[in-house]
mmCIF file of the N, C-alpha and C atoms, coordinates in Angstrom:
data_MODEL
# 
_entry.id   MODEL 
# 
loop_
_atom_site.group_PDB 
_atom_site.id 
_atom_site.type_symbol 
_atom_site.label_atom_id 
_atom_site.label_alt_id 
_atom_site.label_comp_id 
_atom_site.label_asym_id 
_atom_site.label_entity_id 
_atom_site.label_seq_id 
_atom_site.pdbx_PDB_ins_code 
_atom_site.Cartn_x 
_atom_site.Cartn_y 
_atom_site.Cartn_z 
_atom_site.occupancy 
_atom_site.B_iso_or_equiv 
_atom_site.pdbx_formal_charge 
_atom_site.auth_seq_id 
_atom_site.auth_comp_id 
_atom_site.auth_asym_id 
_atom_site.auth_atom_id 
_atom_site.pdbx_PDB_model_num 
ATOM 1   N N  . MET A 1 1  ? 72.907 165.920 96.132 1.00 0.00 ? 1  MET A N  1 
ATOM 2   C CA . MET A 1 1  ? 72.202 166.405 94.999 1.00 0.00 ? 1  MET A CA 1 
ATOM 3   C C  . MET A 1 1  ? 71.140 167.354 95.947 1.00 0.00 ? 1  MET A C  1 
ATOM 4   N N  . HIS A 1 2  ? 70.793 168.735 95.685 1.00 0.00 ? 2  HIS A N  1 
ATOM 5   C CA . HIS A 1 2  ? 69.784 169.623 95.846 1.00 0.00 ? 2  HIS A CA 1 
ATOM 6   C C  . HIS A 1 2  ? 69.025 169.660 95.284 1.00 0.00 ? 2  HIS A C  1 
ATOM 7   N N  . LEU A 1 3  ? 67.389 169.629 96.082 1.00 0.00 ? 3  LEU A N  1 
ATOM 8   C CA . LEU A 1 3  ? 66.268 169.560 95.024 1.00 0.00 ? 3  LEU A CA 1 
ATOM 9   C C  . LEU A 1 3  ? 65.535 171.076 95.822 1.00 0.00 ? 3  LEU A C  1 
ATOM 10  N N  . ARG A 1 4  ? 64.809 171.635 94.637 1.00 0.00 ? 4  ARG A N  1 
ATOM 11  C CA . ARG A 1 4  ? 64.470 172.634 95.305 1.00 0.00 ? 4  ARG A CA 1 
ATOM 12  C C  . ARG A 1 4  ? 63.059 172.392 95.244 1.00 0.00 ? 4  ARG A C  1 
ATOM 13  N N  . ALA A 1 5  ? 62.605 173.176 96.222 1.00 0.00 ? 5  ALA A N  1 
ATOM 14  C CA . ALA A 1 5  ? 61.228 172.714 96.562 1.00 0.00 ? 5  ALA A CA 1 
ATOM 15  C C  . ALA A 1 5  ? 60.402 174.064 95.475 1.00 0.00 ? 5  ALA A C  1 
ATOM 16  N N  . HIS A 1 6  ? 59.125 173.435 95.259 1.00 0.00 ? 6  HIS A N  1 
ATOM 17  C CA . HIS A 1 6  ? 58.051 174.093 95.048 1.00 0.00 ? 6  HIS A CA 1 
ATOM 18  C C  . HIS A 1 6  ? 57.579 175.304 95.364 1.00 0.00 ? 6  HIS A C  1 
ATOM 19  N N  . GLU A 1 7  ? 57.368 176.373 95.042 1.00 0.00 ? 7  GLU A N  1 
ATOM 20  C CA . GLU A 1 7  ? 56.520 177.348 96.008 1.00 0.00 ? 7  GLU A CA 1 
ATOM 21  C C  . GLU A 1 7  ? 55.596 177.887 94.988 1.00 0.00 ? 7  GLU A C  1 
ATOM 22  N N  . LYS A 1 8  ? 54.727 178.789 95.534 1.00 0.00 ? 8  LYS A N  1 
ATOM 23  C CA . LYS A 1 8  ? 53.624 179.178 95.189 1.00 0.00 ? 8  LYS A CA 1 
ATOM 24  C C  . LYS A 1 8  ? 54.067 180.336 94.632 1.00 0.00 ? 8  LYS A C  1 
ATOM 25  N N  . ALA A 1 9  ? 53.655 180.969 93.689 1.00 0.00 ? 9  ALA A N  1 
ATOM 26  C CA . ALA A 1 9  ? 54.212 182.179 92.642 1.00 0.00 ? 9  ALA A CA 1 
ATOM 27  C C  . ALA A 1 9  ? 53.215 183.135 93.361 1.00 0.00 ? 9  ALA A C  1 
ATOM 28  N N  . THR A 1 10 ? 53.817 184.473 92.983 1.00 0.00 ? 10 THR A N  1 
ATOM 29  C CA . THR A 1 10 ? 53.259 185.765 93.968 1.00 0.00 ? 10 THR A CA 1 
ATOM 30  C C  . THR A 1 10 ? 51.870 186.004 92.680 1.00 0.00 ? 10 THR A C  1 
ATOM 31  N N  . VAL A 1 11 ? 52.268 185.721 91.917 1.00 0.00 ? 11 VAL A N  1 
ATOM 32  C CA . VAL A 1 11 ? 50.997 186.215 90.885 1.00 0.00 ? 11 VAL A CA 1 
ATOM 33  C C  . VAL A 1 11 ? 50.901 185.128 89.643 1.00 0.00 ? 11 VAL A C  1 
ATOM 34  N N  . ALA A 1 12 ? 49.720 184.866 89.352 1.00 0.00 ? 12 ALA A N  1 
ATOM 35  C CA . ALA A 1 12 ? 49.393 183.972 87.859 1.00 0.00 ? 12 ALA A CA 1 
ATOM 36  C C  . ALA A 1 12 ? 48.653 184.343 87.309 1.00 0.00 ? 12 ALA A C  1 
ATOM 37  N N  . LEU A 1 13 ? 48.718 184.048 85.784 1.00 0.00 ? 13 LEU A N  1 
ATOM 38  C CA . LEU A 1 13 ? 48.113 184.650 84.885 1.00 0.00 ? 13 LEU A CA 1 
ATOM 39  C C  . LEU A 1 13 ? 47.048 183.334 84.384 1.00 0.00 ? 13 LEU A C  1 
ATOM 40  N N  . ARG A 1 14 ? 45.920 183.047 84.152 1.00 0.00 ? 14 ARG A N  1 
ATOM 41  C CA . ARG A 1 14 ? 45.446 181.869 83.765 1.00 0.00 ? 14 ARG A CA 1 
ATOM 42  C C  . ARG A 1 14 ? 44.371 182.373 82.256 1.00 0.00 ? 14 ARG A C  1 
ATOM 43  N N  . GLY A 1 15 ? 44.871 181.521 81.477 1.00 0.00 ? 15 GLY A N  1 
ATOM 44  C CA . GLY A 1 15 ? 43.713 181.639 80.541 1.00 0.00 ? 15 GLY A CA 1 
ATOM 45  C C  . GLY A 1 15 ? 44.076 180.782 78.890 1.00 0.00 ? 15 GLY A C  1 
ATOM 46  N N  . THR A 1 16 ? 43.740 180.765 78.030 1.00 0.00 ? 16 THR A N  1 
ATOM 47  C CA . THR A 1 16 ? 44.277 180.167 76.941 1.00 0.00 ? 16 THR A CA 1 
ATOM 48  C C  . THR A 1 16 ? 45.313 180.649 76.413 1.00 0.00 ? 16 THR A C  1 
ATOM 49  N N  . LEU A 1 17 ? 46.230 180.071 75.723 1.00 0.00 ? 17 LEU A N  1 
ATOM 50  C CA . LEU A 1 17 ? 47.442 180.654 75.264 1.00 0.00 ? 17 LEU A CA 1 
ATOM 51  C C  . LEU A 1 17 ? 47.208 182.022 74.716 1.00 0.00 ? 17 LEU A C  1 
ATOM 52  N N  . THR A 1 18 ? 46.319 182.037 73.441 1.00 0.00 ? 18 THR A N  1 
ATOM 53  C CA . THR A 1 18 ? 46.094 183.280 72.870 1.00 0.00 ? 18 THR A CA 1 
ATOM 54  C C  . THR A 1 18 ? 45.866 184.519 73.549 1.00 0.00 ? 18 THR A C  1 
ATOM 55  N N  . ASP A 1 19 ? 45.026 184.333 74.641 1.00 0.00 ? 19 ASP A N  1 
ATOM 56  C CA . ASP A 1 19 ? 44.432 185.164 75.752 1.00 0.00 ? 19 ASP A CA 1 
ATOM 57  C C  . ASP A 1 19 ? 45.597 185.581 76.370 1.00 0.00 ? 19 ASP A C  1 
ATOM 58  N N  . LEU A 1 20 ? 46.576 185.043 76.837 1.00 0.00 ? 20 LEU A N  1 
ATOM 59  C CA . LEU A 1 20 ? 47.640 185.261 77.633 1.00 0.00 ? 20 LEU A CA 1 
ATOM 60  C C  . LEU A 1 20 ? 48.711 185.885 76.471 1.00 0.00 ? 20 LEU A C  1 
ATOM 61  N N  . MET A 1 21 ? 48.898 185.583 75.480 1.00 0.00 ? 21 MET A N  1 
ATOM 62  C CA . MET A 1 21 ? 49.744 186.273 74.913 1.00 0.00 ? 21 MET A CA 1 
ATOM 63  C C  . MET A 1 21 ? 48.987 187.943 74.487 1.00 0.00 ? 21 MET A C  1 
ATOM 64  N N  . LEU A 1 22 ? 47.815 187.831 74.101 1.00 0.00 ? 22 LEU A N  1 
ATOM 65  C CA . LEU A 1 22 ? 47.136 189.322 74.004 1.00 0.00 ? 22 LEU A CA 1 
ATOM 66  C C  . LEU A 1 22 ? 47.438 190.066 75.365 1.00 0.00 ? 22 LEU A C  1 
ATOM 67  N N  . VAL A 1 23 ? 47.301 189.528 76.497 1.00 0.00 ? 23 VAL A N  1 
ATOM 68  C CA . VAL A 1 23 ? 47.453 190.474 77.594 1.00 0.00 ? 23 VAL A CA 1 
ATOM 69  C C  . VAL A 1 23 ? 49.039 190.921 77.724 1.00 0.00 ? 23 VAL A C  1 
ATOM 70  N N  . LEU A 1 24 ? 50.100 189.955 77.497 1.00 0.00 ? 24 LEU A N  1 
ATOM 71  C CA . LEU A 1 24 ? 51.178 190.201 77.327 1.00 0.00 ? 24 LEU A CA 1 
ATOM 72  C C  . LEU A 1 24 ? 51.631 191.410 76.188 1.00 0.00 ? 24 LEU A C  1 
ATOM 73  N N  . ASN A 1 25 ? 50.862 191.367 75.788 1.00 0.00 ? 25 ASN A N  1 
ATOM 74  C CA . ASN A 1 25 ? 51.302 192.293 74.117 1.00 0.00 ? 25 ASN A CA 1 
ATOM 75  C C  . ASN A 1 25 ? 50.373 193.487 74.393 1.00 0.00 ? 25 ASN A C  1 
ATOM 76  N N  . ARG A 1 26 ? 49.561 193.686 75.523 1.00 0.00 ? 26 ARG A N  1 
ATOM 77  C CA . ARG A 1 26 ? 48.466 194.961 75.849 1.00 0.00 ? 26 ARG A CA 1 
ATOM 78  C C  . ARG A 1 26 ? 47.493 194.944 74.845 1.00 0.00 ? 26 ARG A C  1 
ATOM 79  N N  . ARG A 1 27 ? 46.833 193.896 74.471 1.00 0.00 ? 27 ARG A N  1 
ATOM 80  C CA . ARG A 1 27 ? 45.992 193.591 73.562 1.00 0.00 ? 27 ARG A CA 1 
ATOM 81  C C  . ARG A 1 27 ? 44.439 193.427 74.131 1.00 0.00 ? 27 ARG A C  1 
ATOM 82  N N  . LEU A 1 28 ? 44.794 192.898 75.483 1.00 0.00 ? 28 LEU A N  1 
ATOM 83  C CA . LEU A 1 28 ? 43.790 192.419 76.255 1.00 0.00 ? 28 LEU A CA 1 
ATOM 84  C C  . LEU A 1 28 ? 44.071 192.685 77.517 1.00 0.00 ? 28 LEU A C  1 
ATOM 85  N N  . ASP A 1 29 ? 42.791 193.370 78.279 1.00 0.00 ? 29 ASP A N  1 
ATOM 86  C CA . ASP A 1 29 ? 43.333 193.887 79.577 1.00 0.00 ? 29 ASP A CA 1 
ATOM 87  C C  . ASP A 1 29 ? 43.085 192.654 80.920 1.00 0.00 ? 29 ASP A C  1 
ATOM 88  N N  . PRO A 1 30 ? 44.361 192.735 81.472 1.00 0.00 ? 30 PRO A N  1 
ATOM 89  C CA . PRO A 1 30 ? 43.753 191.497 82.516 1.00 0.00 ? 30 PRO A CA 1 
ATOM 90  C C  . PRO A 1 30 ? 42.882 191.587 83.396 1.00 0.00 ? 30 PRO A C  1 
ATOM 91  N N  . THR A 1 31 ? 42.022 192.452 83.272 1.00 0.00 ? 31 THR A N  1 
ATOM 92  C CA . THR A 1 31 ? 40.560 192.599 84.133 1.00 0.00 ? 31 THR A CA 1 
ATOM 93  C C  . THR A 1 31 ? 39.662 192.042 83.560 1.00 0.00 ? 31 THR A C  1 
ATOM 94  N N  . SER A 1 32 ? 39.690 191.445 81.795 1.00 0.00 ? 32 SER A N  1 
ATOM 95  C CA . SER A 1 32 ? 38.873 190.824 81.356 1.00 0.00 ? 32 SER A CA 1 
ATOM 96  C C  . SER A 1 32 ? 38.561 189.747 81.758 1.00 0.00 ? 32 SER A C  1 
ATOM 97  N N  . SER A 1 33 ? 37.405 189.455 81.456 1.00 0.00 ? 33 SER A N  1 
ATOM 98  C CA . SER A 1 33 ? 36.607 187.704 81.996 1.00 0.00 ? 33 SER A CA 1 
ATOM 99  C C  . SER A 1 33 ? 37.284 186.882 81.267 1.00 0.00 ? 33 SER A C  1 
ATOM 100 N N  . ARG A 1 34 ? 37.906 187.070 80.323 1.00 0.00 ? 34 ARG A N  1 
ATOM 101 C CA . ARG A 1 34 ? 38.942 186.005 79.294 1.00 0.00 ? 34 ARG A CA 1 
ATOM 102 C C  . ARG A 1 34 ? 39.927 185.105 80.000 1.00 0.00 ? 34 ARG A C  1 
ATOM 103 N N  . VAL A 1 35 ? 40.566 186.088 81.234 1.00 0.00 ? 35 VAL A N  1 
ATOM 104 C CA . VAL A 1 35 ? 41.727 185.570 81.746 1.00 0.00 ? 35 VAL A CA 1 
ATOM 105 C C  . VAL A 1 35 ? 41.456 185.761 83.129 1.00 0.00 ? 35 VAL A C  1 
ATOM 106 N N  . GLU A 1 36 ? 42.413 184.915 83.938 1.00 0.00 ? 36 GLU A N  1 
ATOM 107 C CA . GLU A 1 36 ? 42.116 184.726 85.435 1.00 0.00 ? 36 GLU A CA 1 
ATOM 108 C C  . GLU A 1 36 ? 43.399 185.212 86.172 1.00 0.00 ? 36 GLU A C  1 
ATOM 109 N N  . VAL A 1 37 ? 43.458 186.748 87.179 1.00 0.00 ? 37 VAL A N  1 
ATOM 110 C CA . VAL A 1 37 ? 44.587 186.699 87.522 1.00 0.00 ? 37 VAL A CA 1 
ATOM 111 C C  . VAL A 1 37 ? 44.442 186.058 89.232 1.00 0.00 ? 37 VAL A C  1 
ATOM 112 N N  . LEU A 1 38 ? 45.736 185.214 89.763 1.00 0.00 ? 38 LEU A N  1 
ATOM 113 C CA . LEU A 1 38 ? 45.701 184.813 90.626 1.00 0.00 ? 38 LEU A CA 1 
ATOM 114 C C  . LEU A 1 38 ? 46.890 185.519 91.781 1.00 0.00 ? 38 LEU A C  1 
ATOM 115 N N  . GLY A 1 39 ? 46.265 185.736 92.810 1.00 0.00 ? 39 GLY A N  1 
ATOM 116 C CA . GLY A 1 39 ? 47.496 186.502 93.594 1.00 0.00 ? 39 GLY A CA 1 
ATOM 117 C C  . GLY A 1 39 ? 47.146 187.916 93.383 1.00 0.00 ? 39 GLY A C  1 
ATOM 118 N N  . ASP A 1 40 ? 48.971 188.432 93.391 1.00 0.00 ? 40 ASP A N  1 
ATOM 119 C CA . ASP A 1 40 ? 48.964 189.625 93.481 1.00 0.00 ? 40 ASP A CA 1 
ATOM 120 C C  . ASP A 1 40 ? 48.398 190.606 92.227 1.00 0.00 ? 40 ASP A C  1 
ATOM 121 N N  . ALA A 1 41 ? 47.514 191.010 91.923 1.00 0.00 ? 41 ALA A N  1 
ATOM 122 C CA . ALA A 1 41 ? 47.379 191.628 90.667 1.00 0.00 ? 41 ALA A CA 1 
ATOM 123 C C  . ALA A 1 41 ? 48.272 192.978 90.460 1.00 0.00 ? 41 ALA A C  1 
ATOM 124 N N  . ALA A 1 42 ? 48.472 193.550 91.447 1.00 0.00 ? 42 ALA A N  1 
ATOM 125 C CA . ALA A 1 42 ? 49.396 194.718 91.214 1.00 0.00 ? 42 ALA A CA 1 
ATOM 126 C C  . ALA A 1 42 ? 50.640 194.615 90.898 1.00 0.00 ? 42 ALA A C  1 
ATOM 127 N N  . LEU A 1 43 ? 51.352 193.316 91.475 1.00 0.00 ? 43 LEU A N  1 
ATOM 128 C CA . LEU A 1 43 ? 52.509 192.681 90.681 1.00 0.00 ? 43 LEU A CA 1 
ATOM 129 C C  . LEU A 1 43 ? 52.526 192.481 89.149 1.00 0.00 ? 43 LEU A C  1 
ATOM 130 N N  . LEU A 1 44 ? 51.546 192.137 88.868 1.00 0.00 ? 44 LEU A N  1 
ATOM 131 C CA . LEU A 1 44 ? 51.119 191.986 87.567 1.00 0.00 ? 44 LEU A CA 1 
ATOM 132 C C  . LEU A 1 44 ? 51.211 193.436 86.877 1.00 0.00 ? 44 LEU A C  1 
ATOM 133 N N  . ASP A 1 45 ? 50.438 194.014 87.114 1.00 0.00 ? 45 ASP A N  1 
ATOM 134 C CA . ASP A 1 45 ? 50.234 195.654 86.648 1.00 0.00 ? 45 ASP A CA 1 
ATOM 135 C C  . ASP A 1 45 ? 51.434 196.202 86.644 1.00 0.00 ? 45 ASP A C  1 
ATOM 136 N N  . PHE A 1 46 ? 52.178 195.943 87.569 1.00 0.00 ? 46 PHE A N  1 
ATOM 137 C CA . PHE A 1 46 ? 53.753 196.682 87.706 1.00 0.00 ? 46 PHE A CA 1 
ATOM 138 C C  . PHE A 1 46 ? 54.713 196.176 86.460 1.00 0.00 ? 46 PHE A C  1 
ATOM 139 N N  . TRP A 1 47 ? 54.610 194.785 86.687 1.00 0.00 ? 47 TRP A N  1 
ATOM 140 C CA . TRP A 1 47 ? 55.129 194.033 85.609 1.00 0.00 ? 47 TRP A CA 1 
ATOM 141 C C  . TRP A 1 47 ? 55.173 194.588 84.351 1.00 0.00 ? 47 TRP A C  1 
ATOM 142 N N  . LEU A 1 48 ? 53.918 194.053 84.001 1.00 0.00 ? 48 LEU A N  1 
ATOM 143 C CA . LEU A 1 48 ? 53.255 194.839 82.227 1.00 0.00 ? 48 LEU A CA 1 
ATOM 144 C C  . LEU A 1 48 ? 53.676 195.891 81.892 1.00 0.00 ? 48 LEU A C  1 
ATOM 145 N N  . ASP A 1 49 ? 53.806 197.079 82.902 1.00 0.00 ? 49 ASP A N  1 
ATOM 146 C CA . ASP A 1 49 ? 53.907 198.423 82.626 1.00 0.00 ? 49 ASP A CA 1 
ATOM 147 C C  . ASP A 1 49 ? 55.532 198.829 82.577 1.00 0.00 ? 49 ASP A C  1 
ATOM 148 N N  . ARG A 1 50 ? 56.575 197.671 82.916 1.00 0.00 ? 50 ARG A N  1 
ATOM 149 C CA . ARG A 1 50 ? 57.704 197.583 82.874 1.00 0.00 ? 50 ARG A CA 1 
ATOM 150 C C  . ARG A 1 50 ? 58.360 196.958 81.884 1.00 0.00 ? 50 ARG A C  1 
ATOM 151 N N  . SER A 1 51 ? 57.772 196.164 81.113 1.00 0.00 ? 51 SER A N  1 
ATOM 152 C CA . SER A 1 51 ? 57.796 195.218 79.895 1.00 0.00 ? 51 SER A CA 1 
ATOM 153 C C  . SER A 1 51 ? 57.705 195.479 78.693 1.00 0.00 ? 51 SER A C  1 
ATOM 154 N N  . SER A 1 52 ? 58.253 194.904 77.983 1.00 0.00 ? 52 SER A N  1 
ATOM 155 C CA . SER A 1 52 ? 57.623 194.931 76.432 1.00 0.00 ? 52 SER A CA 1 
ATOM 156 C C  . SER A 1 52 ? 58.332 193.810 75.577 1.00 0.00 ? 52 SER A C  1 
ATOM 157 N N  . PHE A 1 53 ? 57.509 193.317 74.698 1.00 0.00 ? 53 PHE A N  1 
ATOM 158 C CA . PHE A 1 53 ? 57.454 192.028 73.932 1.00 0.00 ? 53 PHE A CA 1 
ATOM 159 C C  . PHE A 1 53 ? 57.415 193.036 72.472 1.00 0.00 ? 53 PHE A C  1 
ATOM 160 N N  . GLY A 1 54 ? 58.561 192.779 71.472 1.00 0.00 ? 54 GLY A N  1 
ATOM 161 C CA . GLY A 1 54 ? 58.830 193.295 70.426 1.00 0.00 ? 54 GLY A CA 1 
ATOM 162 C C  . GLY A 1 54 ? 58.062 194.515 70.053 1.00 0.00 ? 54 GLY A C  1 
# 
């Protein structure tokens, strides 16, 4: 049995579920005081620029 080790993410976004969804749907800027970006903010921006939801 092979167990995977838990690794720290390169970037994470912290906030309420509503605020996280607003960021993912481009209705709230990730620099808002309502959310917290942990790690590589440039990677989050890169991902947001290249993804879309509905």
